[in-house]
N, C-alpha and C positions, 0 to 999 in steps of 0.2 A: 651402191654399195651392195654387199652380198648378206644373205642371211648368215651366214655362220660371222661374220664379223660386226653384224649388228650386234647376236648373241653379247659375244667376248666384251663387246662393248658394255652390256649390262650386267656382267659380269664384274666387268672392273670400275663398274656401280660411275658409268660414264653418264651423265643426266643429257648431254646431245643424241646417246641412244633412240631417248624418247623422241625428237623434233624427225630423226631419223626414219623410225617409226613410220612418223604421223606422214612422213616427206612421201613414202612408198608406197603404203597403204593405208590411211588416212581416207582417201577420197570414197574407195570400196568399203570401209567401215562404217562409213557414216549415211553411206547409200544400205548398207544390213540392217544398221538401225532403226531409221527413218521408215524404212520397209516396214518393218516389227512391230514399232512404236506411232507411225504415221502422223511427224513433231518433226520438224527440224532443231527446234533448243536440246528437246529429250535426249534424242539419237546422239548431237551434240556431247551432253552431260552423257551420259552413257559412253561415248567409245572414252572422253576422258577419262573414266572412273574404269572405263577396259585398260586404259592405258598403267594408269596406278596399278592393277591389279600383276600386267604386264611388268612392271617397276618392282612386285612384290612378291612376285614368282622367278623370276629368273636371277640370283639363281635360290633355289636351286635345282630348279627346274633347267635343261637343256632341250628345250622343241626344233625337232626335229619333221618337216620344215615352220619354220619360225608364220610365214605367213598362217597356214592352216590354225595354229595355233592363237597367232590374231583372230582373226574372223568367230574362230570359235570359244574368244572370252569378250567379243564384242557381242556374239551371239546371244549367249548365255544372258546376258547382265542385261539385254534389252526385256529378252520374254521375261528375264525377273523383273522387268521393271513394268511391260505391260502385265503378267499377273496381279502382283502389287496394289498396280493401278484400279486395280476391279472394274479398267471404265465397261459399264454399263452398253457404250452404243458400239457395235460391230463396223466401225466402218475402214479399218483399218489390211492392209494386204495381207498381214497375220493372220487372221480371223477365216478371212475367206482362202486360203493356203491351205488353213489345216484344216477346215471345214474339204475341202478337197480331197484331202490325202485320207481322211477319217474315215468315211467308210471299209478303205482296204484292210488298218489296220483295226476292229472289230477285234474283239479276241472274247472267249471264254470264259466267266472269273474262272473256274477250278486252272486252265492254263495261266492267268494273268497272273494268281499268284506266285505261280512258280518261275512267269518268265521270267527269261534273263535278258535284260535290257540288251550288251552286248549280243547275245545269240540274234536277239534280232536284227540286232545294227550290219550283222555280220550277212544275215540273210539276202539284207533290203541290198547291201553294196557286189553279192554274188549273183545277186537277181539284175543289177544294174550293169556288171557285166557281157549278160546277154543282151543286152540291148544294144542297135545300131548306135551306132555316135550320136549325131543328132540327138535323138533320144534321153540318154543319157547326162550332155548337156542342157537340156531343156529343165526334165526334173531336179538338176540341183541345184538350177537357176531360179528356176520356181521354189522349192520347197526347203530349199538349204542358204540362199538369203535372197529368197523373201520379195521376186524381182515380179515384176508384172509380164502379163500375157505379150503387154507392146514392147517392152527395153527384151527381151527373151527373141522375141522377132524378129526384131529389130537388127540384133546381134548376130541372127540367125539366118539374116536376109531370105524370109519367109513374112507372111504373114500372120497376124493374133490370129484368126482365125481358127488356121494350120495348126499354128501352135498347142490351142487349147482343145483341138480335136484331139494329137499325140501325146495331151497329158489325159485326155480319158482313157487314152486304149493303154498309153503304158501303168494307169493303176489301174485296169483291170486288168494288165499281168501280173506284177503285181496282186495283185488280192490273191489269182489262182493262183501263182507259184507261192505263197505264205497259205493260201488254203490248204496247198499237194503238204505241207512239212508242219499242218496241223496247227499254225499259228491263228489262222481263221476258221471262223464262220458266218453261213447267214443267217 
């Protein structure tokens, strides 16, 4: 079933739409949530919460494309749960990936006060457009979908060390790209 038909079903308040979304996107949703939370049970709970939020938000929202909306909803709910749990143990991939990219996004406090996050996201998107396809895929899979090096390597037909090196170099280029535009400092 295509996304447009799913959105129409949600507008018509057909409960079957959620089952169809689960069938189409459920595996990736659970993977995103588990990568952030490090716990399958919590991941399942967040995915179910996301489905409820999607049900409540469509209508009036009419997302295009639906898959991005679904994944973003799951990701945001999972990140919020992780923050709310105040986990003392730094064991999940979310902490690891945030630590990796953190040094590329260090902001001067004065700039930070006026920075519009939409501008930052637009700059990161602009930067990624300058990168080779494989680097873009690795970056998005690591820092959006919170996948491990091994998972990314398998998907791209390479090894985890190669992905690690690619991401280190990509983060350094991102840091320089942002620095040139006055969003970062050392």
